[in-house]
N, C-alpha and C positions, 0 to 999 in steps of 0.2 A: 642196647636194645631196649625199647620201651616195654615197661610192665603191662600186664593186662589192665590194671587200674588206671595207669596213665593213658592208654589207648582209649579206654571207655570214657575218661574224662575229656579227651580231645573231641571224640566224636559226639558226645552229648553237647558240648559247646557248639558244634557245628550243626546241630540238629534243629535249627530254627532259621527262617528266611531272613529275619532282621540281623541276626548275628552273622550270617553269611555275608550280608551286604556290608556290615561293619568291617568284616575281615577283608572284603574286596577293596575297601577304601584304604585300609591299613597296610595293604601289600605295597602301596606306593609311598609309605613313609609315615612319620609321626604326625598326629593331628590333634588339635584342641577338640575337646568334647563339643564345643559350639559349632565347629565345622561339620561334625558328624550329624548333629542335631538338624542343622540347616539342610543338608543334602537329603537326609532320609525323612525330613518333614515330621520329626517326632518330638515329643516333649522332652525336656531335660531329664526328668525322673525316669522316663522310659528308656532313653539311651544310656543313662547311668546304670540301670538295672541290667541291661544286656552286656554292657562293658564289665560290669562286676562278675557276671556269669562267665564271660570269656577269660577274665582274669583268674578266677577260681579253677577254670579248666586248664590253666597253664598256657593259654595262647596269646594273651595280651599282658602287657605291663604298663605301668603308668608312672608319671612324675609330676610333682606340683611345682608351679612357678607362680607365686602370689595367689590370686583367686582362681587361676586357670589350672586345669589338669590336662596334660598332654598324654596321649595313649599311642602305643606302638605294638607291633608284634613282638613276641619274646625274641630274644637274640636269634637272628637269622642264621648265625654260625652254628647254632645247635644242630648237630648232624641228624637228630631224630626228627625235627620239625621241618627242615629245609625241604625235603622231598614232598612233604604234605602241602606246604605253601606254594611250591612250584606246580603241583597238580592243581590246586585251587585257582591259581592264576590262569592256567591254560583252560580250565573248565569254565571260569567266568568270562573269558574273552569271547565266547560265542553267544552269550545270553545278552539280549537287549536291555534288561532291567539293570544289569551290573554295568553295562557300558554307559547307559544314561546316568547312572550314579557317578561315574568317573567324569562325565562332561559337566554335571552339576558341581562337582568338586573343584574342577578346574576353574569354573566360573566363580565359585565362592572364594577361592584363593586370590584370583585376579581382582575381584571387587572388594576384597578385604572384609568379608563377613565377620570374621573373628576380630572383634574390637571390644575393648572395655567400654562399657557404658557408664555415664556418671550416675553416682549413687546419691539418692536423696539425703539430705541432712535431716536427721530426726529431730523433732522438737525436744526441748529439755523435758525430762520426765519429772512429774510432780507426784509426790506420795500423797495418796488420798487418805485422809483421817477422818473418820466419822465424827460429826459434831452432834451434840445434844439437840434433838428435835428436828434433825434434817431428814428429809424424805428417803425412805429405803433402808435406813439403818436399823430399825427395830426388828424387822422380820429377817432380812436375808444377810445383812452385814455387807452387801455389795453397794458400790457407790451409786447414788441417784443418777438419772440420765443427765441432769443439768445441775450444777452446783456453783454457787457464787464463789469467785476467787480461783476457779479452776478453768483452764481453757481446753476445749476439745479440738483436736487437730486430727484430721484424716490424712492418710498417706497421699491422697490425691491433691491435698492442699500444700504439701511440703514442696519447697523449691529445690532445684538442683544446685550444686555447689557454685555454679557460675551466676546464680541469682536470676536465671532466665525466666522463672516463673512457669516453665513447662512442667507438665505433670511428670511425676517420677514413674519410671517403669518398674515392673515387678522383678525384673531380671537382676 
């Protein structure tokens, strides 16, 4: 039997619409965070915050595989949570929002939304050392906006590993 503190934690975890929508998706199996992000149309940080809350409530667990984090409901064989998850599945079955989320999830999985994207190769970092008489060194100690011998590179100018010249994504 669950303690009062455990029950309180479970229901606090479920007391928000976004977390209920995440539970709805996870009732059908383990998902990468990017799938959840795509279906709910939320930022990575927002999804991560809600998943962390569910994890602390004892409803969700995760595992890492490289850069990806996969989330699932805590062990379904857990006698305390199985009835709760079964109730939620039946409650979600009659709501249009939850059903639309499942349709979006099916499309996301079929279309392969969860794919690793190429990471931009960062330029070699150059240590900036102030030189006597260079602008910006006397007052602030910070590098000047332009300094001879140093190259300024923005992330938008960095190329992908394949050298395609496409702008790097922030992902």
